[in-house]
LUMSE-882185 format. One record per residue (C-alpha): x, y, z; residue in three letters. Coordinates in steps of 0.5 Angstrom, whole numbers, always signed. Example, Ala and Ser with C-alpha at 12.3 -4.5 7.8 and 13.67 -1.06 7.14 Angstrom:
% residues 2
u / v / w / type
+25 / -9 / +16 / Ala
+27 / -2 / +14 / Ser
END
This chain:
% residues 252
u / v / w / type
+96 / +325 / +330 / Unk
+90 / +327 / +326 / Unk
+83 / +327 / +329 / Unk
+78 / +322 / +326 / Unk
+73 / +327 / +322 / Unk
+67 / +323 / +325 / Unk
+69 / +324 / +332 / Unk
+71 / +331 / +331 / Unk
+64 / +332 / +329 / Unk
+61 / +330 / +334 / Unk
+64 / +333 / +340 / Unk
+63 / +340 / +336 / Unk
+55 / +337 / +337 / Unk
+55 / +336 / +344 / Unk
+59 / +343 / +346 / Unk
+55 / +347 / +342 / Unk
+47 / +343 / +342 / Unk
+45 / +345 / +335 / Unk
+39 / +341 / +336 / Unk
+37 / +346 / +341 / Unk
+36 / +352 / +336 / Unk
+30 / +353 / +331 / Unk
+35 / +355 / +326 / Unk
+34 / +357 / +319 / Unk
+42 / +354 / +317 / Unk
+44 / +348 / +317 / Unk
+49 / +346 / +322 / Unk
+54 / +342 / +322 / Unk
+58 / +337 / +316 / Unk
+56 / +341 / +310 / Unk
+61 / +338 / +306 / Unk
+65 / +331 / +308 / Unk
+71 / +331 / +306 / Unk
+77 / +327 / +308 / Unk
+76 / +322 / +315 / Unk
+82 / +325 / +318 / Unk
+83 / +332 / +320 / Unk
+90 / +335 / +322 / Unk
+90 / +342 / +320 / Unk
+83 / +346 / +322 / Unk
+82 / +353 / +318 / Unk
+75 / +358 / +320 / Unk
+72 / +363 / +318 / Unk
+66 / +368 / +318 / Unk
+63 / +366 / +312 / Unk
+64 / +359 / +307 / Unk
+66 / +365 / +302 / Unk
+69 / +363 / +295 / Unk
+76 / +366 / +297 / Unk
+75 / +363 / +305 / Unk
+75 / +356 / +301 / Unk
+81 / +358 / +297 / Unk
+85 / +360 / +302 / Unk
+83 / +353 / +306 / Unk
+86 / +350 / +300 / Unk
+92 / +354 / +300 / Unk
+94 / +353 / +307 / Unk
+93 / +346 / +307 / Unk
+87 / +345 / +311 / Unk
+83 / +339 / +312 / Unk
+77 / +342 / +314 / Unk
+74 / +348 / +313 / Unk
+70 / +352 / +320 / Unk
+65 / +357 / +319 / Unk
+59 / +361 / +322 / Unk
+55 / +362 / +315 / Unk
+55 / +356 / +311 / Unk
+53 / +354 / +304 / Unk
+46 / +352 / +305 / Unk
+39 / +354 / +309 / Unk
+34 / +349 / +310 / Unk
+28 / +349 / +306 / Unk
+32 / +354 / +301 / Unk
+31 / +351 / +294 / Unk
+38 / +350 / +292 / Unk
+41 / +351 / +284 / Unk
+49 / +349 / +283 / Unk
+50 / +355 / +280 / Unk
+55 / +360 / +279 / Unk
+59 / +361 / +286 / Unk
+56 / +356 / +290 / Unk
+59 / +351 / +284 / Unk
+66 / +355 / +285 / Unk
+65 / +354 / +292 / Unk
+63 / +346 / +292 / Unk
+68 / +345 / +286 / Unk
+74 / +347 / +290 / Unk
+72 / +343 / +297 / Unk
+71 / +337 / +293 / Unk
+77 / +337 / +289 / Unk
+81 / +339 / +295 / Unk
+77 / +334 / +299 / Unk
+76 / +339 / +304 / Unk
+70 / +338 / +309 / Unk
+66 / +344 / +311 / Unk
+63 / +345 / +318 / Unk
+58 / +350 / +320 / Unk
+54 / +353 / +326 / Unk
+50 / +359 / +327 / Unk
+46 / +361 / +332 / Unk
+49 / +355 / +336 / Unk
+55 / +360 / +335 / Unk
+52 / +366 / +337 / Unk
+49 / +363 / +343 / Unk
+54 / +359 / +347 / Unk
+56 / +362 / +354 / Unk
+64 / +361 / +353 / Unk
+66 / +361 / +345 / Unk
+61 / +365 / +342 / Unk
+60 / +372 / +338 / Unk
+56 / +375 / +345 / Unk
+57 / +373 / +352 / Unk
+65 / +371 / +350 / Unk
+66 / +378 / +347 / Unk
+61 / +382 / +352 / Unk
+66 / +378 / +358 / Unk
+72 / +380 / +353 / Unk
+70 / +388 / +353 / Unk
+69 / +387 / +361 / Unk
+62 / +387 / +362 / Unk
+60 / +384 / +369 / Unk
+54 / +382 / +371 / Unk
+52 / +378 / +365 / Unk
+44 / +377 / +364 / Unk
+41 / +372 / +358 / Unk
+39 / +378 / +352 / Unk
+35 / +377 / +345 / Unk
+30 / +373 / +344 / Unk
+28 / +369 / +338 / Unk
+24 / +363 / +336 / Unk
+23 / +361 / +343 / Unk
+32 / +362 / +344 / Unk
+35 / +367 / +347 / Unk
+42 / +368 / +343 / Unk
+45 / +375 / +345 / Unk
+47 / +378 / +353 / Unk
+46 / +384 / +357 / Unk
+50 / +387 / +362 / Unk
+54 / +392 / +367 / Unk
+59 / +396 / +364 / Unk
+64 / +400 / +368 / Unk
+62 / +407 / +368 / Unk
+64 / +411 / +362 / Unk
+62 / +416 / +357 / Unk
+59 / +414 / +350 / Unk
+65 / +417 / +347 / Unk
+70 / +412 / +351 / Unk
+66 / +406 / +349 / Unk
+65 / +408 / +342 / Unk
+73 / +407 / +341 / Unk
+73 / +401 / +346 / Unk
+69 / +398 / +342 / Unk
+72 / +400 / +335 / Unk
+78 / +397 / +338 / Unk
+76 / +391 / +340 / Unk
+72 / +389 / +333 / Unk
+77 / +393 / +329 / Unk
+72 / +397 / +325 / Unk
+69 / +404 / +326 / Unk
+62 / +404 / +328 / Unk
+56 / +406 / +326 / Unk
+52 / +411 / +332 / Unk
+46 / +413 / +334 / Unk
+47 / +418 / +341 / Unk
+41 / +418 / +343 / Unk
+41 / +415 / +350 / Unk
+45 / +416 / +356 / Unk
+51 / +421 / +355 / Unk
+55 / +416 / +361 / Unk
+54 / +408 / +359 / Unk
+53 / +403 / +365 / Unk
+49 / +398 / +362 / Unk
+49 / +395 / +355 / Unk
+46 / +389 / +351 / Unk
+49 / +385 / +345 / Unk
+47 / +381 / +339 / Unk
+52 / +380 / +333 / Unk
+50 / +380 / +327 / Unk
+44 / +382 / +323 / Unk
+41 / +383 / +330 / Unk
+39 / +391 / +329 / Unk
+31 / +390 / +330 / Unk
+33 / +388 / +337 / Unk
+33 / +394 / +339 / Unk
+26 / +394 / +342 / Unk
+28 / +389 / +346 / Unk
+34 / +394 / +349 / Unk
+29 / +398 / +349 / Unk
+25 / +395 / +354 / Unk
+31 / +392 / +358 / Unk
+32 / +400 / +360 / Unk
+40 / +398 / +358 / Unk
+43 / +405 / +356 / Unk
+45 / +403 / +349 / Unk
+44 / +397 / +344 / Unk
+51 / +394 / +340 / Unk
+50 / +389 / +335 / Unk
+53 / +388 / +326 / Unk
+48 / +392 / +322 / Unk
+43 / +398 / +322 / Unk
+37 / +400 / +318 / Unk
+33 / +407 / +316 / Unk
+28 / +406 / +322 / Unk
+33 / +405 / +327 / Unk
+35 / +412 / +327 / Unk
+28 / +414 / +329 / Unk
+28 / +408 / +334 / Unk
+34 / +410 / +337 / Unk
+32 / +418 / +338 / Unk
+25 / +417 / +339 / Unk
+26 / +411 / +345 / Unk
+33 / +415 / +348 / Unk
+37 / +409 / +347 / Unk
+45 / +409 / +344 / Unk
+46 / +405 / +339 / Unk
+52 / +402 / +336 / Unk
+53 / +398 / +329 / Unk
+60 / +395 / +328 / Unk
+60 / +391 / +322 / Unk
+56 / +384 / +321 / Unk
+62 / +380 / +319 / Unk
+66 / +383 / +324 / Unk
+62 / +382 / +331 / Unk
+62 / +375 / +328 / Unk
+69 / +374 / +328 / Unk
+69 / +372 / +335 / Unk
+66 / +366 / +336 / Unk
+70 / +362 / +330 / Unk
+77 / +364 / +333 / Unk
+75 / +362 / +339 / Unk
+72 / +356 / +338 / Unk
+78 / +353 / +333 / Unk
+83 / +355 / +338 / Unk
+80 / +351 / +343 / Unk
+79 / +345 / +338 / Unk
+86 / +345 / +336 / Unk
+88 / +344 / +343 / Unk
+83 / +339 / +345 / Unk
+85 / +335 / +339 / Unk
+92 / +337 / +338 / Unk
+91 / +340 / +331 / Unk
+94 / +347 / +327 / Unk
+89 / +352 / +327 / Unk
+88 / +358 / +322 / Unk
+83 / +364 / +323 / Unk
+82 / +366 / +315 / Unk
+80 / +374 / +315 / Unk
+78 / +377 / +310 / Unk
+76 / +384 / +309 / Unk
+69 / +385 / +309 / Unk
+66 / +393 / +311 / Unk
+58 / +390 / +312 / Unk
END
């Protein structure tokens, strides 16, 4: 039996509590399509490619981490955005996006869930942002930096950009998915052995060396695949839906 879009959307809101977050993204329904859902597609980003794939597989709803619209940003419906919206509207596909709420969720989000799957213990909140905490830190089963790096690369499916300037044996770590390299200073303040995130930038090389911390960047996209897949599987079971995760090649 299909589920009602209104019920489905309200359920996600009750689960992720988007109203609790000061987010630049518009969380929830961004484009309304069919009133019922049988086939749920998930993707990291509402790219033209992911929308085309959602059309191809006959999805009724596309649930993403990065949607098409941001709060307070002037929008001109042109170029790629026009093509994205045209496909969603032509095939009556609902687009739902959840950004920071999906980063922060402790069971289905990009950070806490990843830390648990990686075997970290004694997890605590980490990563303060506008009065919110979206990341996690914890104790890592003691291992060499090389082993830790290999485990991260296997888990995320992508090579890491590294600065190996901290302890040679890693016993603690902090994690924030996506474009969070600037939080390296909070990781230093928390005295963890390493900081794991998605992106990096020129100053990180100097900060990591100067403050003697290990740093691993696995890609914005790669580190944010976790939440949408977990959430999609959870919702599919809860509402008896077909679920397809749309994977894109994105090294960034």
